[in-house]
C-alpha positions as CSV (number, residue, x, y, z in Angstrom):
1,M,14.0,2.2,-32.4
2,A,14.5,-0.3,-30.3
3,Q,11.6,-3.2,-29.6
4,Y,10.6,-4.9,-26.5
5,I,8.4,-7.8,-26.1
6,I,6.1,-7.6,-22.8
7,T,4.1,-10.0,-20.9
8,G,2.3,-10.1,-17.8
9,S,-1.1,-11.2,-16.3
10,Y,-3.8,-9.4,-14.8
11,T,-4.4,-9.7,-11.1
12,A,-7.7,-11.3,-9.8
13,E,-8.8,-7.7,-8.9
14,A,-7.8,-6.3,-12.2
15,M,-10.2,-9.2,-13.5
16,R,-13.3,-8.5,-11.2
17,G,-13.2,-4.9,-12.5
18,M,-13.1,-6.0,-16.4
19,I,-16.4,-8.0,-15.1
20,A,-18.2,-5.2,-13.4
21,Q,-16.7,-2.7,-16.0
22,P,-15.7,-4.1,-19.3
23,S,-12.9,-2.3,-20.8
24,D,-11.0,-1.9,-23.7
25,R,-7.0,-3.2,-22.3
26,E,-5.0,-2.4,-25.8
27,K,-6.4,1.2,-25.7
28,A,-5.5,1.7,-22.0
29,T,-2.2,-0.2,-22.5
30,G,-1.8,1.9,-25.8
31,G,-2.3,5.1,-23.9
32,L,0.3,4.3,-21.1
33,V,2.9,3.3,-24.1
34,R,2.6,6.6,-25.5
35,A,3.1,8.6,-22.3
36,A,6.3,6.7,-21.7
37,G,7.4,8.0,-25.6
38,G,6.6,4.7,-27.4
39,K,4.3,2.9,-29.7
40,L,2.4,-0.3,-28.8
41,E,3.0,-1.7,-32.2
42,S,0.5,-5.2,-31.2
43,F,-1.4,-6.2,-28.4
44,F,-3.1,-9.8,-27.6
45,L,-4.8,-11.4,-25.0
46,T,-3.4,-14.7,-24.8
47,T,-3.9,-18.1,-22.8
48,G,-1.4,-20.1,-21.1
49,D,1.2,-18.5,-18.7
50,H,0.8,-14.9,-19.5
51,D,-2.7,-13.1,-20.1
52,F,-1.2,-10.6,-22.3
53,I,1.6,-10.2,-25.0
54,M,2.4,-7.4,-26.5
55,R,5.0,-6.0,-28.6
56,V,6.2,-2.1,-27.9
57,T,8.9,-0.1,-30.1
58,T,10.8,2.9,-28.0
59,D,14.0,5.0,-27.9
60,D,14.0,5.7,-24.4
61,V,14.0,2.1,-22.4
62,T,14.3,4.4,-19.2
63,R,10.5,5.7,-19.5
64,M,9.5,2.5,-20.8
65,L,10.2,0.6,-17.9
66,A,8.8,3.9,-15.8
67,A,5.8,3.0,-17.5
68,L,5.6,-0.6,-16.5
69,I,6.4,0.4,-12.9
70,V,3.5,2.3,-13.2
71,A,1.6,-0.4,-14.2
72,G,2.9,-2.7,-11.4
73,A,1.9,-0.3,-9.1
74,S,-1.4,-0.2,-10.1
75,G,-2.6,-3.4,-8.9
76,G,-3.9,-4.5,-11.9
77,V,-1.1,-6.2,-13.4
78,C,1.5,-8.9,-12.0
79,N,4.6,-10.8,-13.5
80,L,5.5,-8.4,-15.9
81,R,8.9,-9.6,-18.2
82,T,10.2,-7.5,-20.5
83,V,12.9,-8.7,-23.2
84,Q,14.3,-6.8,-26.2
85,C,13.6,-8.5,-29.1
86,F,15.9,-8.2,-32.7
87,T,14.5,-8.1,-36.8
88,A,16.6,-10.8,-38.8
89,K,18.0,-7.9,-40.5
90,E,19.5,-6.7,-36.9
91,F,20.5,-10.7,-35.8
92,I,22.3,-10.6,-39.7
93,A,24.3,-7.5,-38.9
94,A,25.7,-8.9,-35.1
95,Q,26.3,-12.4,-36.9
96,K,28.7,-9.8,-38.9
97,Q,29.8,-7.9,-36.3
98,A,30.7,-11.2,-34.4
99,A,32.7,-12.5,-37.4
100,E,34.7,-9.2,-36.9
101,I,35.6,-9.6,-33.6
102,A,36.1,-13.1,-32.9
103,A,39.5,-12.9,-32.9
104,A,39.8,-10.7,-29.8
105,Y,38.2,-14.1,-27.9
106,Q,40.0,-16.6,-26.3
107,A,37.9,-19.9,-25.2
108,P,38.8,-21.2,-21.7
109,N,40.1,-24.3,-23.1
């Protein structure tokens, strides 16, 4: 399964809603991720540039992107960013493959 780090922020409207009626955002987010066929591995509320960060695993990135569209369309979140992440084991495998294919590339010099 591929892993993704997703970050985003809550809108002012969402924050007003959380003040009026506190809710477990990890639980709500996990339901959306599961509906898209993924697994919410971790979810944190953060300070700084983003209000939350989560790590998701999925075999179907298109369905996960669809879930992010749903979240964005809700008006509750904004500035969603998604990046694929890799384990150390996956990165070592990529390094070994790079060594195998390096001869096929000629630098522009």
